[in-house]
C-alpha positions as CSV (number, residue, x, y, z in Angstrom):
1,X,68.0,-27.1,13.8
2,X,64.5,-27.8,14.8
3,X,61.8,-27.4,12.2
4,X,59.6,-24.4,12.8
5,X,55.9,-25.0,13.3
6,X,53.0,-22.5,12.8
7,X,51.8,-21.6,16.3
8,X,48.5,-23.2,17.1
9,X,47.2,-19.7,17.9
10,X,47.2,-18.9,14.1
11,X,45.1,-21.8,13.0
12,X,41.7,-20.4,14.1
13,X,42.5,-17.2,12.3
14,X,43.5,-19.1,9.2
15,X,40.3,-21.1,9.3
16,X,38.3,-18.0,9.8
17,X,40.0,-16.3,6.8
18,X,39.2,-19.3,4.6
19,X,35.6,-19.4,5.8
20,X,35.2,-15.7,4.9
21,X,36.9,-16.2,1.5
22,X,34.7,-19.1,0.3
23,X,31.5,-17.1,-0.1
24,X,33.5,-14.4,-2.0
25,X,35.0,-17.1,-4.3
26,X,31.6,-18.6,-4.9
27,X,30.1,-15.2,-5.6
28,X,32.9,-14.4,-8.0
29,X,31.8,-17.4,-10.1
30,X,28.3,-16.0,-10.5
31,X,27.7,-14.2,-13.8
32,X,26.1,-10.8,-13.4
33,X,24.2,-8.8,-16.0
34,X,24.0,-11.8,-18.3
35,X,21.1,-14.2,-19.1
36,X,22.2,-17.5,-17.6
37,X,20.1,-20.7,-18.4
38,X,19.0,-22.9,-15.6
39,X,17.6,-26.4,-16.4
40,X,15.0,-27.4,-13.9
41,X,15.5,-31.0,-12.6
42,X,13.4,-33.6,-14.4
43,X,13.0,-35.4,-11.1
44,X,10.8,-32.6,-9.9
45,X,8.3,-33.3,-12.7
46,X,9.4,-30.2,-14.6
47,X,9.1,-30.5,-18.4
48,X,8.2,-28.7,-21.6
49,X,5.2,-29.9,-23.4
50,X,7.1,-32.2,-25.8
51,X,9.0,-33.8,-22.9
52,X,12.2,-31.8,-23.2
53,X,13.8,-30.0,-20.2
54,X,12.1,-27.0,-18.8
55,X,14.5,-24.0,-18.4
56,X,14.4,-20.6,-16.9
57,X,16.8,-17.7,-17.4
58,X,18.4,-15.7,-14.7
59,X,20.0,-12.2,-14.9
60,X,21.6,-11.2,-11.6
61,X,22.9,-8.0,-10.1
62,X,25.2,-7.8,-7.1
63,X,23.6,-4.5,-6.1
64,X,20.3,-5.7,-4.6
65,X,18.4,-8.8,-3.5
66,X,15.1,-7.4,-5.0
67,X,13.9,-9.9,-7.5
68,X,11.4,-10.0,-10.4
69,X,10.0,-13.3,-11.6
70,X,8.4,-12.8,-15.0
71,X,6.2,-15.4,-16.6
72,X,6.2,-15.4,-20.4
73,X,3.0,-15.2,-22.4
74,X,1.8,-17.0,-25.4
75,X,-0.9,-19.4,-26.7
76,X,-2.5,-22.5,-25.0
77,X,-3.7,-25.8,-26.3
78,X,-6.3,-28.5,-25.6
79,X,-6.1,-30.5,-28.8
80,X,-3.4,-32.2,-30.9
81,X,-2.7,-29.6,-33.6
82,X,-2.7,-26.8,-31.0
83,X,-0.2,-28.6,-28.9
84,X,2.0,-29.3,-31.9
85,X,2.0,-25.6,-32.8
86,X,0.0,-26.0,-36.0
87,X,-1.8,-22.7,-36.5
88,X,-1.6,-19.0,-35.8
89,X,0.5,-18.0,-32.8
90,X,-2.5,-17.1,-30.7
91,X,-4.3,-20.4,-31.4
92,X,-1.5,-22.8,-30.5
93,X,0.9,-23.7,-27.7
94,X,4.0,-21.6,-27.6
95,X,7.5,-23.1,-28.0
96,X,6.2,-26.5,-29.1
97,X,9.8,-27.7,-29.6
98,X,10.9,-26.8,-26.1
99,X,13.3,-24.2,-24.8
100,X,17.0,-24.4,-25.8
101,X,19.8,-23.0,-23.7
102,X,20.4,-20.3,-26.3
103,X,16.8,-19.2,-26.1
104,X,17.7,-15.5,-25.5
105,X,19.8,-15.3,-28.6
106,X,16.9,-16.5,-30.9
107,X,14.0,-14.6,-32.4
108,X,11.1,-15.8,-30.2
109,X,8.7,-14.7,-27.6
110,X,11.5,-13.4,-25.4
111,X,12.5,-11.1,-28.3
112,X,16.2,-11.0,-27.5
113,X,15.3,-10.0,-23.9
114,X,13.2,-7.1,-25.2
115,X,9.7,-8.5,-24.9
116,X,9.0,-6.0,-22.2
117,X,11.0,-3.2,-20.6
118,X,10.5,-5.0,-17.3
119,X,13.3,-7.5,-18.1
120,X,15.8,-5.2,-19.8
121,X,18.8,-3.5,-18.3
122,X,18.6,-0.4,-20.5
123,X,15.6,2.0,-20.6
124,X,15.4,2.4,-24.3
125,X,11.7,1.5,-24.5
126,X,10.7,2.7,-21.1
127,X,12.2,3.1,-17.6
128,X,11.1,1.0,-14.7
129,X,12.6,-0.1,-11.4
130,X,12.9,-3.8,-12.2
131,X,15.7,-3.0,-14.7
132,X,17.9,-2.7,-11.6
133,X,16.6,-5.9,-9.9
134,X,17.6,-9.5,-10.2
135,X,15.4,-11.0,-13.0
136,X,14.1,-14.5,-13.4
137,X,12.5,-15.1,-16.8
138,X,10.2,-18.1,-17.1
139,X,9.6,-19.2,-20.7
140,X,6.3,-20.7,-21.6
141,X,6.4,-24.2,-23.2
142,X,3.6,-26.2,-21.6
143,X,0.4,-25.0,-23.3
144,X,-1.4,-24.6,-20.0
145,X,-0.9,-21.0,-19.0
146,X,1.7,-22.2,-16.6
147,X,-0.9,-24.1,-14.5
148,X,-0.7,-27.7,-15.5
149,X,0.2,-30.9,-13.6
150,X,-0.9,-33.5,-16.1
151,X,0.4,-35.7,-18.9
152,X,-2.2,-36.5,-21.6
153,X,-2.3,-38.1,-25.0
154,X,-4.0,-36.2,-27.8
155,X,-5.0,-38.1,-31.0
156,X,-8.0,-36.0,-32.3
157,X,-6.1,-34.8,-35.4
158,X,-4.2,-38.0,-36.2
159,X,-5.2,-41.2,-34.3
160,X,-2.4,-43.1,-36.0
161,X,0.2,-40.8,-34.5
162,X,-0.9,-39.8,-31.0
163,X,0.9,-36.9,-29.2
164,X,1.9,-37.4,-25.6
165,X,1.9,-33.9,-24.1
166,X,3.2,-32.7,-20.8
167,X,1.0,-29.9,-19.3
168,X,3.5,-29.3,-16.5
169,X,3.5,-25.5,-16.0
170,X,2.7,-25.7,-12.3
171,X,5.4,-28.4,-11.8
172,X,7.8,-26.1,-13.4
173,X,6.9,-23.2,-11.1
174,X,7.3,-25.5,-8.0
175,X,10.8,-26.5,-9.3
176,X,11.6,-22.9,-9.9
177,X,10.7,-21.9,-6.4
178,X,12.9,-24.6,-4.9
179,X,15.8,-23.6,-7.2
180,X,15.5,-19.9,-6.3
181,X,15.3,-20.7,-2.6
182,X,18.5,-22.7,-2.8
183,X,20.5,-20.5,-5.2
184,X,19.5,-16.9,-4.8
185,X,19.5,-14.7,-1.7
186,X,16.2,-14.1,0.1
187,X,14.6,-11.2,-1.7
188,X,14.2,-7.9,0.1
189,X,11.3,-7.4,-2.3
190,X,9.7,-10.0,-4.6
191,X,7.6,-9.0,-7.6
192,X,5.8,-11.8,-9.5
193,X,4.6,-10.6,-12.9
194,X,3.8,-11.8,-16.4
195,X,1.7,-11.0,-19.4
196,X,-1.1,-12.9,-21.2
197,X,-0.7,-16.5,-20.3
198,X,2.1,-15.3,-18.1
199,X,-0.4,-13.1,-16.2
200,X,-2.5,-16.2,-15.4
201,X,0.7,-18.0,-14.5
202,X,1.9,-15.2,-12.2
203,X,-1.5,-15.3,-10.3
204,X,-1.8,-19.1,-10.1
205,X,1.8,-19.6,-9.0
206,X,2.2,-16.6,-6.8
207,X,1.5,-18.7,-3.7
208,X,4.1,-21.4,-4.4
209,X,6.8,-18.9,-5.1
210,X,5.9,-16.6,-2.2
211,X,6.1,-19.6,0.3
212,X,9.3,-20.9,-1.2
213,X,11.2,-17.6,-1.1
214,X,9.7,-15.9,2.0
215,X,10.6,-12.4,0.9
216,X,10.5,-9.4,3.3
217,X,8.0,-7.8,1.0
218,X,6.1,-9.1,-2.0
219,X,3.7,-8.1,-4.7
220,X,1.9,-9.5,-7.8
221,X,1.4,-7.7,-11.1
222,X,-0.6,-9.7,-13.5
223,X,-0.9,-8.2,-17.0
224,X,-3.8,-9.2,-19.4
225,X,-4.1,-12.7,-18.1
226,X,-7.2,-12.5,-16.0
227,X,-8.6,-15.5,-14.0
228,X,-12.2,-14.6,-14.6
229,X,-14.9,-15.9,-12.2
230,X,-16.4,-19.1,-13.5
231,X,-18.3,-20.9,-10.6
232,X,-19.6,-24.3,-11.4
233,X,-23.0,-23.3,-10.2
234,X,-23.2,-20.5,-12.8
235,X,-24.0,-20.4,-16.5
236,X,-22.1,-19.2,-19.5
237,X,-24.6,-16.4,-19.9
238,X,-23.5,-15.1,-16.5
239,X,-19.8,-16.1,-16.7
240,X,-18.7,-16.3,-20.4
241,X,-15.3,-17.9,-19.5
242,X,-17.0,-20.9,-17.9
243,X,-16.9,-23.1,-21.0
244,X,-13.2,-22.5,-21.5
245,X,-12.4,-23.3,-17.9
246,X,-14.5,-26.4,-17.9
247,X,-12.7,-27.6,-21.0
248,X,-9.2,-27.3,-19.6
249,X,-9.7,-28.1,-16.0
250,X,-9.2,-31.9,-16.3
251,X,-7.0,-31.8,-19.4
252,X,-4.4,-29.6,-17.6
253,X,-4.8,-31.2,-14.2
254,X,-5.6,-27.9,-12.5
255,X,-7.7,-29.5,-9.7
256,X,-5.8,-32.8,-9.4
257,X,-4.6,-33.7,-5.9
258,X,-1.2,-32.4,-6.9
259,X,-2.6,-29.5,-8.9
260,X,-2.0,-25.8,-8.6
261,X,-5.4,-25.1,-7.0
262,X,-5.6,-28.1,-4.7
263,X,-2.2,-27.9,-3.1
264,X,-2.4,-24.3,-2.1
265,X,-6.1,-24.5,-1.0
266,X,-5.5,-27.7,1.0
267,X,-2.8,-25.8,2.9
268,X,-4.7,-22.5,3.2
269,X,-8.5,-23.1,2.9
270,X,-9.1,-19.4,2.7
271,X,-7.1,-19.3,-0.5
272,X,-10.2,-20.2,-2.5
273,X,-12.3,-22.9,-4.0
274,X,-10.8,-25.7,-6.1
275,X,-13.8,-25.7,-8.4
276,X,-13.2,-22.1,-9.4
277,X,-9.6,-21.1,-9.9
278,X,-10.6,-17.4,-10.0
279,X,-11.2,-17.5,-6.3
280,X,-7.4,-17.1,-5.9
281,X,-8.0,-13.4,-6.8
282,X,-9.7,-12.8,-3.5
283,X,-8.1,-15.7,-1.6
284,X,-4.4,-14.9,-2.0
285,X,-4.9,-11.5,-0.3
286,X,-6.3,-13.4,2.7
287,X,-3.4,-15.8,2.8
288,X,-0.8,-12.9,2.4
289,X,-2.5,-9.9,3.9
290,X,0.6,-7.7,3.9
291,X,1.3,-8.3,0.2
292,X,0.0,-6.2,-2.6
293,X,-1.9,-7.5,-5.6
294,X,-2.4,-5.8,-9.0
295,X,-4.2,-6.7,-12.1
296,X,-4.2,-5.1,-15.6
297,X,-6.1,-5.5,-18.8
298,X,-7.4,-3.4,-21.7
299,X,-11.2,-3.1,-21.9
300,X,-11.0,-3.8,-25.6
301,X,-8.5,-6.7,-25.5
302,X,-9.0,-8.6,-28.7
303,X,-6.6,-11.5,-28.2
304,X,-7.2,-13.0,-24.8
305,X,-10.9,-12.5,-25.4
306,X,-10.9,-14.3,-28.7
307,X,-8.9,-17.2,-27.1
308,X,-11.5,-17.3,-24.4
309,X,-14.7,-17.5,-26.5
310,X,-14.0,-18.4,-30.2
311,X,-13.9,-22.1,-29.6
312,X,-16.9,-22.2,-27.3
313,X,-19.5,-19.9,-28.9
314,X,-20.5,-21.0,-32.4
315,X,-22.6,-17.9,-32.9
316,X,-19.4,-15.9,-32.5
317,X,-17.1,-18.2,-34.5
318,X,-19.4,-17.7,-37.5
319,X,-19.0,-14.0,-37.5
320,X,-16.2,-12.0,-39.2
321,X,-14.5,-8.6,-39.0
322,X,-15.9,-5.8,-36.8
323,X,-19.1,-7.8,-36.1
324,X,-17.1,-10.6,-34.6
325,X,-14.9,-8.2,-32.6
326,X,-18.0,-6.5,-31.2
327,X,-19.6,-9.7,-30.2
328,X,-16.5,-10.9,-28.4
329,X,-16.1,-7.6,-26.6
330,X,-19.6,-7.9,-25.2
331,X,-18.6,-11.2,-23.4
332,X,-15.2,-9.8,-22.4
333,X,-16.8,-6.7,-20.7
334,X,-19.2,-9.0,-18.9
335,X,-16.3,-11.1,-17.6
336,X,-14.4,-7.9,-16.7
337,X,-17.3,-6.6,-14.6
338,X,-17.5,-9.9,-12.7
339,X,-13.7,-9.8,-12.2
340,X,-13.6,-6.3,-10.9
341,X,-16.4,-7.1,-8.4
342,X,-14.3,-10.0,-7.1
343,X,-11.1,-7.9,-6.9
344,X,-12.8,-5.2,-4.9
345,X,-13.4,-7.6,-2.1
346,X,-9.8,-7.3,-0.9
347,X,-8.3,-4.1,0.4
348,X,-4.8,-4.9,-0.7
349,X,-5.8,-5.6,-4.4
350,X,-5.7,-3.0,-7.2
351,X,-6.6,-2.9,-10.8
352,X,-5.8,-0.8,-13.9
353,X,-8.1,-1.0,-16.9
354,X,-7.4,1.4,-19.8
355,X,-9.5,1.1,-23.0
356,X,-7.4,0.6,-26.0
357,X,-4.1,0.8,-27.9
358,X,-3.3,-0.3,-31.5
359,X,-0.6,-2.8,-30.6
360,X,-1.5,-6.5,-30.5
361,X,-5.3,-5.7,-30.7
362,X,-5.0,-4.0,-27.3
363,X,-3.6,-7.1,-25.6
364,X,-1.0,-6.6,-22.8
365,X,0.1,-3.4,-21.3
366,X,3.9,-4.0,-20.9
367,X,4.8,-5.8,-24.1
368,X,7.3,-3.8,-26.2
369,X,6.9,-0.5,-24.4
370,X,4.5,1.4,-22.1
371,X,3.2,4.0,-24.5
372,X,-0.6,4.0,-25.0
373,X,-1.3,2.6,-21.5
374,X,-2.2,5.9,-19.8
375,X,-5.5,6.6,-18.1
376,X,-5.1,10.4,-18.5
377,X,-8.4,11.3,-17.0
378,X,-7.1,10.0,-13.7
379,X,-3.7,11.6,-14.1
380,X,-1.8,8.4,-15.1
381,X,0.5,8.7,-18.1
382,X,1.3,5.0,-18.3
383,X,1.0,1.7,-16.5
384,X,4.4,2.5,-14.9
385,X,2.4,4.4,-12.3
386,X,0.6,1.2,-11.4
387,X,3.8,-0.8,-11.1
388,X,5.3,2.0,-8.9
389,X,2.3,1.9,-6.7
390,X,2.5,-1.9,-6.2
391,X,5.8,-1.7,-4.4
392,X,5.0,1.4,-2.4
393,X,3.2,0.2,0.7
394,X,2.9,3.7,2.1
395,X,0.0,4.3,-0.4
396,X,-3.3,2.6,-1.0
397,X,-3.4,0.3,-4.0
398,X,-4.5,2.0,-7.2
399,X,-8.0,1.1,-8.5
400,X,-8.5,2.8,-11.9
401,X,-11.0,2.1,-14.7
402,X,-10.9,4.4,-17.7
403,X,-14.3,5.9,-18.4
404,X,-13.5,7.8,-21.6
405,X,-14.1,5.2,-24.3
406,X,-12.8,7.3,-27.2
407,X,-9.8,9.3,-25.8
408,X,-7.2,6.6,-26.5
409,X,-7.9,6.7,-30.2
410,X,-7.5,10.5,-30.2
411,X,-4.0,10.2,-28.7
412,X,-2.6,7.8,-31.2
413,X,0.4,10.1,-32.0
414,X,1.7,9.5,-28.5
415,X,2.1,5.8,-29.2
416,X,5.4,4.4,-30.3
417,X,5.4,4.1,-34.1
418,X,6.7,0.5,-33.8
419,X,3.2,-0.4,-32.4
420,X,1.6,0.9,-35.6
421,X,4.0,-1.0,-37.8
422,X,3.3,-4.2,-36.0
423,X,-0.4,-3.5,-36.1
424,X,-0.3,-3.4,-39.9
425,X,0.9,-7.0,-40.1
426,X,-0.3,-8.7,-37.0
427,X,-3.4,-10.1,-38.6
428,X,-1.1,-12.6,-40.5
429,X,0.2,-14.2,-37.3
430,X,-2.4,-13.6,-34.5
């Protein structure tokens, strides 16, 4: 008896069946609704400040290609002790020992994934659309507000034991963009966001992520991490953040040939001016005219403002208590006014500036929850309205500045009690 052979006619069908099944098998290996660590390749230049691997964490859903990239906040450094984490949380670099693979199971800035409702899957502390999106969380471990491209040795605290420090935040963002482009589907909608240092990082790295991922739609939501105008031709009296920016520019490598400002602006001259990183605020909307850009901050932010001025204005550093807070806020509001004037230049750029809430000295609008972030006089109950507007291109971008300077304090009962509990003790660690 002759052996039977599969007819040749069936082979193309078999190959087609295998071809169709391979993507499904690969997809089956993906873990959904779980924080999965991704170690960025060292060959890309990615690194935490202490030279350990840089990692991000991905939480996927099979239901959409819409994607949030969220940059973590925290402190920055420009001296040895600060980069080693020796001091209060707001005075030193975050995660000085790097980012382990079990980062999301530890008590840290990610807060077990509850640092902000934006990155949770359950709306216990506030409901927002990103809870149904793919989420990429970018820990902060480089001391450079996610903007660095430099390696520097600090020895100002202990010359006998110098500290080699990797300010590689921008290198990490570039590596992240390459990884996402290779491993995640092209986003139907991309939202790049972050708070505090993460707000700066979201703005500074928006271009590199936007170009790497080429989403159908895209938006930026930078919370309480403003890139304030600080032109080199100006003075600190005009631009209070100028001394800070001058201090970190070379240390962090912002304007190196391979730096965050230089690379984007060399490709797109309309993106801004390398000598003033804040020009990205008005430059990015020119490069991406169909995208939407949004910026948030409290008018009485007491943390980012202290970080910006304490080390650079001796007359403020010598003050204490309410006198110090008031002096800092004068400079903060001057910077805010310069910033808003810059943001108004672009039609696709919005801003949202409430006055105050008790939590974290009025720093960040989306940390913990959304209560206390309303601008009631304009009909907005919380900052969620601003986030909703950013992804709705059928409406003009929101531009809202709260005028009532006392109303927020009269509405304290509407704030989550956890905020007040934290406020009682936050002076010990910030």
